Each structure stands twice: as C-alpha cells, then as structure tokens.
Phi, psi and omega in degrees: 000325177306313182294317182295321177299307188291322181285322179295319189291322179292317184294311189296317179291326176299313177301306180298327177284334169293317180268309195286327179293324178293320175297314184285314186265338174272316177266302188295318176293319176299325175292320179290321180287333176283320181266347177093159185297322177290314177292317180294324181295328177294310180295322182296319175294315177300323175299306181298323183289327175295332179285324179306320180262010183305338180303315177302321181287317181267322178059028186074002183298329188289310182294319186296312187291323173300311182293327178289313184287333175293334183267324186229073191291341181293342182274004195289323175294321178290317181296311182307307182303319183276316190293327187292326177295318177303319178299316181296312181303308180298318180302315180299312179298321181298315184291322178296309177305309176305316176291322179297308178299328180294316176300313180297326179283350173099008169303128177207168177057233184293328173302318175297313178307307182301315178297325182291323172297318178294323180300314173303312181299317179298324174301313185292322181293322176294326180287326170301316176295325178292312179306314186292332185288339176284320183290313181293324182295323174279003182069019172278069188285323180295318181292321178293331184291320179293317179294334183296332184249353188301308180312305176305317178302307171311311188290324175300317176304306190292313181295321178303319179293316179292320185275318186237016181278001183050044185287128174300138177057037182236131168245125185278140181221172180298327177302317180295322169305317180293319178297325179292321178297313176308307184296318173301319181293313187303310184297316187296316183297319178301316183293313180305312187297316178297334172279334175283315188308311179295344182281352179260152180279332173206154176219108176227114186294133187213153174248089176258098190300322181298314187291314186301311178302316180299316177293319175304318180292318175295326186267355182296323174296318166313311182294323182294310177307313179295318177299315179296324180290315172302313180308304188285343176273328195235356187286340179303316184285328170296310183294325179305310183297323185272325182278325186268143175306318179255045187297324180299322177292313171309320183290324179289320171302314172307312180306314184305311179289313184301340187293326179293311180303312175301324170294324180271343190288341178305326191293307174295333181285334176283322169313307183300320179291330179276324185281339186295301181295328178294306172312313183300316177296317182294326183289321176299327183266013184045050173262141180297129184270338189304318185303313179293320179295317179292321172302314183288325171301310179300314180298323180278311189303313191291314178289325179301312179297320177300311183296323184291312170308309183298320175301312178309308191284325180252033184289319178304312182297316176308308175304314180291335172295315189274326192229160174257345180232148171058036183291320183296312187294312188292333178294316175306314173295325176298324179302317184283328186285336179287331179284325175304316181301316173308312183294320180293334176296316180287327180303319180310316184285316175291323176300312182294323177294321179290327175296312181296329184278346173092019183268059183290319179293323173293328177286335172295319176297326176289311180295332177297317182301318177301310177306307177306314179293313183293323175293315185297317187286323177296314174308308185285325188263332180300312174306323180268321194243000177050234184291334180289321174298323179286327171295325172300313183302312182300323185292304182300322178294313183293337184284311181292319175307308176308305182309318186288317178288328174293323176295326186284316180298312182300321181298306181295316185264359178057043176294141175263137176281124167288092176318310182297314174294321180293327175290330179293320181299325179293335174278313191299310185300304180290326177305315176298319179297316173304309177302319175290319176294328178296322180288330183289328196259344188264321183259127184299321178277117186293327183297327176287322172298322182297313189287321180298320184296315176304313181292314181287337166303305184297310178307311180305314186297326181287313187298322180272004179053035166295312173249117185271128175294317179301317183298317182295314177299314177299327182299315184269335175277302180284324181083000000 
C-alpha cells in the first residue's frame, strides 16, 4: 500500500505542480492585478458564497461514492445510473437556494448575474468531482491524476489568449474570467464522463425512488460534514464583504494572501484524494493503518512546514513580488494563514482516515464546534482588525478542529505514540526556524534565501532521518 500511495502521489503532484502554480500565480494573480482588489474581491466573495451551499449540490455523494466504489467496485453501474439523476435534482435545488439566499443578502444586478454564472460552474465542477470519485474508487489513480489538472490547463490556454492575445477592441473583465471557467469545466466534464462510461457494464438513467432515498440517507452525514467544513473554512471572506463598509476591498486583500495558501493547499488535498480509497480498502481488509498514517504524515508535514516557515519569514517580499496594491496588509494576513495551512495539512491525513473508517457523525460534531468558533471569532474580530482578524479567526478554528480530530483518531485506532520520533520533531522544528532566519539575514537576494530555506529544511529532515532516503529508494525499487 505504501508503494501504491507513493508512486501515484508522485504522478499526481508532478502534474499539479506543472499546471496549478502557473494558473494561480500566472493567470489568477494577473487577473486580480488587472481588474483591481475591489473588483476581484467582489468575485472572490461571490465565489465563496457559492461554495457555502455547495453541500446541497454534492450532498456528500463524492466522498460516499469514493468510499463505496473502492470497497464494492461491482456496484459502479447501479450507482452511476442512479446518482446522475440525483445530481441533476440536487443542482436545481442548489440553484434555487443560492439565488434565494442571494436575494435575502441584498445581491442585485451585476452581483446576481455573476452569482448565477458561478452557480452553474459549481454544478459542473461538482459533477467532475463525482466522475473522478469513480475513477479513484476503481483505483485508476493515473487517469484521475490527468483529469485533476485538465480544467486548469484549459483555463490557462483560454485566459492566456484573452490576457495576452492582443485581441482588438477587447476589454478584459471579471466576467470573462468566469466565462473561461465555464468553458473549461464543460470540456473536462465531457472527457471525464467518456472515461467513466466504459468502466460500467450498463448505463441507463433511471429514477428509482427507493434507491435514491437510500443513497441520500447514506450520504447525508457526508453532506453535513462538507457543509460544516465549508462554513468554517470559507465564511470569513463572505463575512468580510458583508460586515465592513469597504468589505469588497478587505475581501480582496484577504484573497491576495489566501491565493498562496490555496496554491500549496493542493498538496494535502491530493494526499487526501489518494489516501481515502486506500484507507477504505485497508480498513475493510483489517490491515493496520498506523504505518501508512506515519509515512504519509512525514511526507506531508516536512514540505508543508518548510514552506510555512519560509513564507512567514519572507512574507513581505512575496507580497511585493506578486501584487501592486495593499501588500503591507496582505503580508500580515499571509503570516497567519500559513500557520493555518500547516494545521490543515495535518488535518487532511487524520480527517481522511476517520472518513474512510465511517466515523462521520463524530467528524460532524467536531466540524460543528469549528463553525460556532469561526462565526463567533469573525463577528468579534472583523470589525476591529478587518482581514487580519478574519485570518486570526481561521487559525484558531483550524487549531481546535485539528486537536479534536487527532484525539479521536488515536482513540478509535489505538495508535501508539513513538516517543523517539516525537522527540526528533522537537529538535527539527526550532532548528528549521533558525535556518530560515539565518537565510533571511545571510543572502542579499531574498529569493535565494527563500530557496535556501526550503532546501535546508528538507536536508535537515533527511539528516535527522524523519524521512529515510533508503526507505524511499527501497519503496520504488523493491516495492
């Protein structure tokens, strides 16, 4: 299982590292600089608003389907034929709810038009994720890896033409950014559908009321979990835009910092996508999961920690490199959000393990605690500290959720704490921080210091044998 996880992880990361950084820093960042913080802040707030009710659109079907297909692959034809119908019904419900809540929140005119487009895009995106859950559930990880970057690759092509194609009498606006997203999603959905279809023995769209109700009942806990996680992770930018007089600008500042977090967050997200079907199969076969948990933790924590510390120390330089406006404010936000990213990275491993185990109601209780804490902290901090206050609220919420999930995982799986390994981290963490500050003061060019920081922390992890080179070599050569 370690070898399957590691080899597919390398392919998945390689593809995403080729495509998504250019998308985020080449295209997405250029769009924000071109249209301005206020205009992009409006889009960012509406985008996150469309995510808040995404639970109605997915209803936990993606995670539920991934887990079920990885355990019972023979059911794919039956599930696929019925779940397609459920997705359409949920899409209509989601659209009506989003537009209705949008009216209540005071959206009108152009805001409403953008929201309508984003609602449609969310439906297509959700359907792509569902199709991918079939591929990964069947252990077609390589195919899933290529689909995971196809939409962004297409958006890079389209947006590159719009931004730098010198099209006569053309003025780029945030609407064109959304149109490009729509076109890319539709093409990707069609490709994914054509890849999944041959894996089924039959496909006949059907409305089996009893089966549909049964599926929705089983997926409801997954749906509730997705809703609660979306709320405590995404509500901050929406509250910024709604609470403050110049909320769209503050939301734009928050988005500037969050873009870096969003870029690197793909790594733990990809880890989770691979781990869920693997953990599910291991638990079904009553295989010990602690070795894979420990292995994946080391592989994820080291690069996440290296990047977190480096971004915190070089936060001002990074923001000045990427943006033209509000760099001082966004650099402060970045410092806080990077710590949140580190917590989220660890959370992906333990949360995925608990999801694979079916501990959904316990996860829902923890997520509900996260929602309450996030809402209270945002209400208290945003009026006084604006985007920085939202970042502080996010950090505290992620910390509490992580502590509760780790405690639950250790309790359910009876994991043992490796005291020796735990002690090594107490050496590794302060030594890494010292190396990064040394790089900051030693190198005249900050970018050289930044790269040195990443490499030196990685090297330290090898020297302390947190990640064992021999184990990695044996993994790929001997399996």
